[in-house]
C-alpha positions as CSV (number, residue, x, y, z in Angstrom):
1,M,88.9,72.1,109.8
2,I,87.1,73.3,106.7
3,R,86.9,76.8,108.1
4,L,90.7,76.8,108.4
5,L,91.1,76.2,104.6
6,P,90.7,79.9,103.5
7,R,93.3,81.0,106.1
8,C,95.7,78.3,105.0
9,L,95.4,79.3,101.4
10,L,96.0,82.9,102.3
11,L,99.2,81.9,104.2
12,L,100.4,79.8,101.2
13,A,99.7,82.7,98.8
14,G,101.8,84.9,101.0
15,L,104.8,82.6,101.0
16,P,106.5,84.2,98.0
17,L,106.2,87.6,99.6
18,L,107.6,86.3,102.9
19,A,110.6,84.7,101.0
20,H,111.0,88.0,99.1
21,A,111.6,89.8,102.3
22,G,114.7,87.8,103.2
23,P,118.4,88.6,102.5
24,V,119.3,90.2,99.2
25,T,122.7,90.0,97.6
26,V,123.6,91.9,94.4
27,T,126.8,92.9,92.6
28,D,127.1,96.6,91.7
29,D,128.6,98.1,88.6
30,T,132.1,98.1,90.1
31,G,132.0,94.4,91.0
32,Q,131.3,95.0,94.7
33,R,128.9,92.5,96.3
34,I,126.3,94.1,98.5
35,T,124.2,92.0,101.0
36,L,121.2,93.4,102.8
37,A,119.3,91.5,105.5
38,K,116.1,92.4,103.7
39,P,115.1,94.6,100.7
40,A,116.0,98.3,101.3
41,Q,113.2,100.5,102.7
42,R,115.1,103.7,103.1
43,I,117.3,104.6,100.1
44,V,119.4,107.7,99.5
45,A,120.0,108.2,95.8
46,L,123.1,110.3,95.0
47,S,122.2,111.4,91.4
48,P,119.2,112.5,89.4
49,H,119.4,109.5,87.0
50,I,119.5,107.0,89.9
51,V,116.2,108.6,91.2
52,E,114.6,108.2,87.8
53,T,115.7,104.5,87.6
54,L,114.4,103.8,91.1
55,F,111.0,105.1,90.1
56,V,110.9,103.0,87.0
57,A,111.9,100.0,89.1
58,G,108.9,100.6,91.4
59,A,111.0,101.9,94.3
60,G,110.4,105.6,94.1
61,N,108.5,105.6,97.4
62,K,111.5,104.1,99.2
63,I,113.8,107.1,98.4
64,V,114.3,109.2,101.6
65,G,116.9,111.6,100.3
66,T,118.6,112.7,97.1
67,V,120.6,115.5,95.5
68,E,119.9,118.7,93.5
69,Y,118.3,118.5,90.0
70,A,116.5,115.2,90.8
71,D,113.3,116.6,89.3
72,F,111.9,113.6,87.3
73,P,109.3,112.2,87.6
74,P,107.4,115.1,89.3
75,A,107.0,113.1,92.5
76,A,110.8,113.3,92.9
77,K,110.7,117.0,93.6
78,S,109.4,116.4,97.1
79,I,112.2,114.2,98.2
80,P,114.5,115.9,100.7
81,R,117.9,117.2,99.4
82,I,121.3,116.7,100.9
83,G,123.3,118.8,98.4
84,G,124.7,118.2,94.9
85,Y,125.9,114.9,93.5
86,S,129.5,116.1,93.5
87,S,129.3,117.6,97.0
88,F,126.7,116.7,99.6
89,D,126.1,116.9,103.3
90,L,127.2,113.6,104.9
91,E,125.8,114.5,108.3
92,R,122.4,115.2,106.7
93,L,122.6,111.8,104.9
94,V,123.2,110.0,108.2
95,T,120.2,111.7,109.8
96,L,118.0,110.1,107.1
97,K,118.9,106.7,108.4
98,P,119.2,104.9,105.1
99,D,119.6,101.2,104.9
100,L,121.1,101.6,101.4
101,V,122.9,104.4,99.5
102,I,123.0,104.2,95.8
103,G,125.9,106.3,94.4
104,W,127.3,107.2,91.0
105,E,130.8,105.9,90.4
106,T,132.0,108.7,88.1
107,G,129.9,111.5,89.6
108,N,130.2,111.2,93.4
109,S,133.4,111.8,95.4
110,P,135.2,108.4,96.0
111,M,136.4,109.8,99.3
112,T,132.9,110.5,100.5
113,I,131.6,107.2,99.3
114,E,134.3,105.5,101.4
115,K,133.3,107.5,104.4
116,I,129.7,106.3,104.0
117,R,130.9,102.7,103.9
118,Q,133.0,103.3,107.0
119,L,129.8,104.3,108.8
120,G,128.4,100.9,108.1
121,I,125.9,102.0,105.5
122,P,125.7,99.6,102.5
123,V,126.6,101.4,99.2
124,Y,125.7,100.3,95.7
125,L,127.7,102.1,93.0
126,S,126.0,102.6,89.6
127,Q,127.7,103.2,86.3
128,S,125.9,102.5,83.1
129,D,128.3,103.0,80.1
130,Q,126.1,101.3,77.5
131,V,122.4,102.0,76.9
132,E,121.7,98.3,77.4
133,D,123.2,98.5,80.9
134,I,120.2,100.5,82.1
135,A,117.8,97.6,81.7
136,V,120.1,95.6,84.0
137,E,120.2,98.5,86.4
138,I,116.4,98.6,86.6
139,E,116.3,94.9,87.4
140,K,119.0,95.2,90.1
141,F,117.3,98.2,91.7
142,G,114.1,96.1,91.8
143,Q,116.1,93.4,93.6
144,V,117.6,95.6,96.3
145,A,114.2,97.3,96.9
146,G,112.1,94.1,96.7
147,T,110.1,95.5,93.7
148,E,110.9,92.9,91.1
149,R,107.3,92.6,90.0
150,V,107.5,96.1,88.7
151,A,111.2,96.2,87.7
152,Q,111.3,93.1,85.5
153,P,108.5,94.1,83.1
154,A,110.0,97.6,83.0
155,A,113.4,96.2,82.1
156,S,111.8,94.0,79.4
157,A,110.0,96.9,77.9
158,F,113.2,98.9,77.8
159,N,115.0,96.1,76.0
160,K,112.3,95.7,73.5
161,R,112.5,99.3,72.5
162,L,116.2,99.2,72.3
163,T,116.2,96.1,70.1
164,K,113.9,97.8,67.7
165,L,116.2,100.8,67.4
166,Q,119.2,98.5,66.9
167,R,117.5,96.6,64.1
168,S,116.2,99.7,62.4
169,Y,119.5,101.7,62.3
170,G,122.4,99.3,63.1
171,N,123.2,98.4,59.5
172,L,122.7,101.7,57.8
173,P,125.6,103.9,56.5
174,T,127.6,105.6,59.2
175,V,127.2,109.3,59.8
176,S,130.0,111.3,61.5
177,V,128.7,113.4,64.4
178,F,130.0,116.1,66.7
179,Y,128.1,116.1,70.0
180,Q,128.4,119.4,71.8
181,I,127.7,119.5,75.6
182,S,128.5,123.2,76.0
183,E,129.9,126.1,74.0
184,S,131.8,128.0,76.6
185,P,134.0,126.1,77.2
186,L,133.5,124.0,74.1
187,M,133.0,120.5,75.4
188,T,132.1,117.1,73.9
189,I,131.9,113.4,74.9
190,G,134.6,110.7,74.8
191,G,134.3,107.3,73.3
192,K,133.3,105.6,76.6
193,Q,130.5,108.0,77.4
194,I,127.1,106.4,77.1
195,I,125.9,109.0,74.5
196,S,128.7,107.8,72.2
197,N,127.2,104.3,72.5
198,A,123.7,105.7,71.8
199,L,125.1,107.3,68.6
200,A,126.5,104.0,67.5
201,I,123.1,102.4,68.0
202,C,121.8,104.9,65.5
203,G,124.6,104.3,63.0
204,G,126.3,107.5,64.0
205,R,130.0,107.9,64.9
206,N,131.3,110.3,67.5
207,V,134.2,112.2,65.8
208,F,135.9,112.4,69.2
209,D,135.5,108.7,70.1
210,A,139.2,108.4,70.7
211,L,139.1,110.7,73.7
212,V,139.4,108.8,77.0
213,P,137.6,111.1,79.4
214,M,133.9,111.0,79.6
215,A,133.8,114.7,78.7
216,S,136.6,116.9,77.3
217,V,137.3,120.4,76.2
218,V,138.0,120.7,72.5
219,T,138.9,123.5,70.1
220,V,136.9,124.9,67.2
221,E,139.8,124.0,65.0
222,S,139.7,120.3,66.0
223,V,136.0,120.2,65.2
224,L,136.5,121.8,61.8
225,S,139.3,119.3,61.1
226,A,137.0,116.4,61.9
227,N,134.4,118.0,59.6
228,P,131.4,116.1,60.9
229,E,128.3,115.6,58.8
230,A,126.1,116.5,61.7
231,I,126.4,118.7,64.8
232,M,124.2,118.0,67.8
233,V,123.8,120.4,70.6
234,S,122.7,119.2,74.0
235,D,120.3,121.9,75.3
236,T,117.3,122.4,77.5
237,A,116.3,125.5,75.6
238,S,115.3,124.0,72.2
239,E,114.0,127.3,70.9
240,N,117.3,129.2,71.4
241,P,118.1,130.5,67.8
242,Q,121.7,131.3,68.6
243,K,122.8,127.9,69.7
244,F,124.3,127.0,66.2
245,D,125.8,130.4,65.4
246,L,129.3,129.2,66.3
247,W,129.2,126.8,63.4
248,K,127.1,128.6,60.8
249,K,130.0,130.9,59.9
250,W,132.1,128.1,58.6
251,S,131.0,127.6,55.0
252,K,133.2,124.6,54.3
253,L,131.9,122.6,57.2
254,T,129.8,119.7,55.9
255,A,127.2,120.0,58.7
256,N,126.7,123.6,57.8
257,Q,126.5,123.0,54.0
258,R,123.7,120.4,54.5
259,G,121.9,122.2,57.4
260,N,122.6,119.3,59.7
261,F,122.2,121.0,63.1
262,F,120.1,119.2,65.7
263,S,119.0,120.1,69.2
264,I,119.0,117.2,71.7
265,N,117.1,117.3,74.9
266,A,119.7,117.5,77.7
267,D,117.6,116.0,80.4
268,Q,116.8,112.9,78.3
269,M,120.2,112.4,76.8
270,N,122.6,113.5,79.4
271,R,121.3,111.4,82.3
272,N,122.2,107.8,82.5
273,G,118.6,106.7,83.3
274,P,115.7,105.2,81.5
275,R,114.8,108.4,79.6
276,I,118.0,108.1,77.6
277,L,116.1,105.7,75.4
278,D,113.8,108.7,74.5
279,G,116.9,110.7,73.8
280,T,118.4,107.8,71.7
281,E,115.3,107.8,69.5
282,M,115.8,111.5,69.0
283,L,119.4,110.9,68.1
284,C,118.5,108.2,65.6
285,H,115.9,110.5,63.9
286,A,118.6,113.2,63.6
287,V,121.2,110.8,62.3
288,Q,118.7,109.5,59.8
289,T,117.8,113.0,58.6
290,A,121.5,113.7,58.1
291,R,121.9,110.5,56.2
292,Q,119.0,111.4,53.9
293,R,120.5,114.8,53.2
294,R,123.5,113.3,51.5
295,P,123.9,114.2,47.9
296,N,122.0,111.9,45.5
297,Q,119.9,110.5,48.3
298,N,116.2,110.0,47.6
């Protein structure tokens, strides 16, 4: 009987893991409840930021398919592609035999998402509109993949960094900002876009926060009329010297008068994944620099 004790202890130690392998029920960002018989082992991720979030949640090795531009972390580059996030090969997706598809509510085609559901494949829709939502997403991805032991500490670390930013910048004077996504056409973000929320965390104000769409085409005249204190250009080529030329010819523009032109890393800021916190720190530094360049500021 004594010889059986080590084996009994081993079985008892494994009980949490056995319970962990049971049914999983979560509610996605659209309010839809998803129930899996057990944690997902074969996941198709339909956007680059979902891939990044899954890796942070400890579930990167469970991704069997994804879309173009899912290039971070480096291990993601080897995941099979099924097309782009806005248009992908449904037949290719089916051949991967996923037990869960994680989609992007405002990025994937609603019609295609519905077809996936009709095939009997569970679909979780992701949509983080606030920076704080990403920590919740990390935890939920950990739940559906059975990797809570990794996901929960990662979510806590994310929240800790976010709280630090909120406390450092939340009560400082507001700085008006024009955030440029592209120059041709000239596009910016609306008030419900997560980058607008990131600006608010830094004490910045999106001059086009009244716009309803996530992204909108605007005119040069409307930007000049808003007269932002700072202009931030989302770009992957941070050394491009011409990126601010469009604005440097307007001498009465406050951002131009004070030299408040800032380049923001597009991969970090434009993806609704964990790296947006790195982008938010970059935003906060830029907003603070603009704040310090106000006349009579020490």
